[in-house]
N, C-alpha and C positions, 0 to 999 in steps of 0.2 A: 535668694535659699542658695545657692552655690557654695558660699562662703561658711554657712550654717554646716549644711552635708560636711563639709570639707575638713571642721570645726568638730564634729558627732565621729566622719569618720576617726580622729587622732584620737578622739577622749577612749571609744570603744575600744582601739588596739594598743593603748597608751592603759586600762582596763586587763585585757585580756594577757597582757605582756608578763604580766603576773600572775599567771593561775591560779595558785594554792591563795594568795592575798583576795584574789575575786571571788573564791570558793566560797572561802571562811566569811568574808562578807555576806555573802549571802544565805549560806546556812544563817549567820546570827541574824539577820534579818527575819528569816523565817522564823526562828525562835521565839523572836521578840514578839512576832504576828501567832504565832501559835500560842504564847503565855496572854497575849492580852483577851484570844479569843476563850482558853481556858477562865479569867475575870470574867468575863461575857454570861456566862453558862452559868457560874459561879454564882452572879448575880442575878442573872433570869429564875436561878434553885428558891429565890426567896420571894420573886414578886413574879406575876402574872404576866404583866404586860407592866412599860417604865412609859408615860404621856403617850399612851395613847397604839404604844408599837412594841407590837409582841417579840419573842426570842429571836424568828426568822430574818423577819426585816431586818433587825438591828444587827444580824448575822451578814446579812445580803448589803446590807448599807456599808457595813464598815468594807469588807470583801470588794464591797466596789470602789469605797473611799481607797485601801491600800493599792488595791492595782494601780490607779490614778498616779497616786505616789510615786511608788514605784517605780512604773516607767516614765515618770517627768526625773524623776531621780538619774535614772539609767540618761535618757538622754539629753541630759543638760549638767550632770552631773562634772564640776572640775572644766566648766566654759567660762565661768566667771573668777575665776580665780586669777588675781596677778599675780606676777613673775617677780 
């Protein structure tokens, strides 16, 4: 666990050393998530339910999945890169 924490600190430090790049990547990902949510709302403009799921259930599921994947990428991105 200590090795993973050291690698995590190094990865986050490396990402934050280029603040403009980090900020642009975060903004780009937020833009993509926003566009995907717009697509969900457009889809639900035509249908009431999708496979028994309501609009807000799908939005909730999408949000939880996006947050989980974002945190996983933040914590592990770059740890598997080979020199």
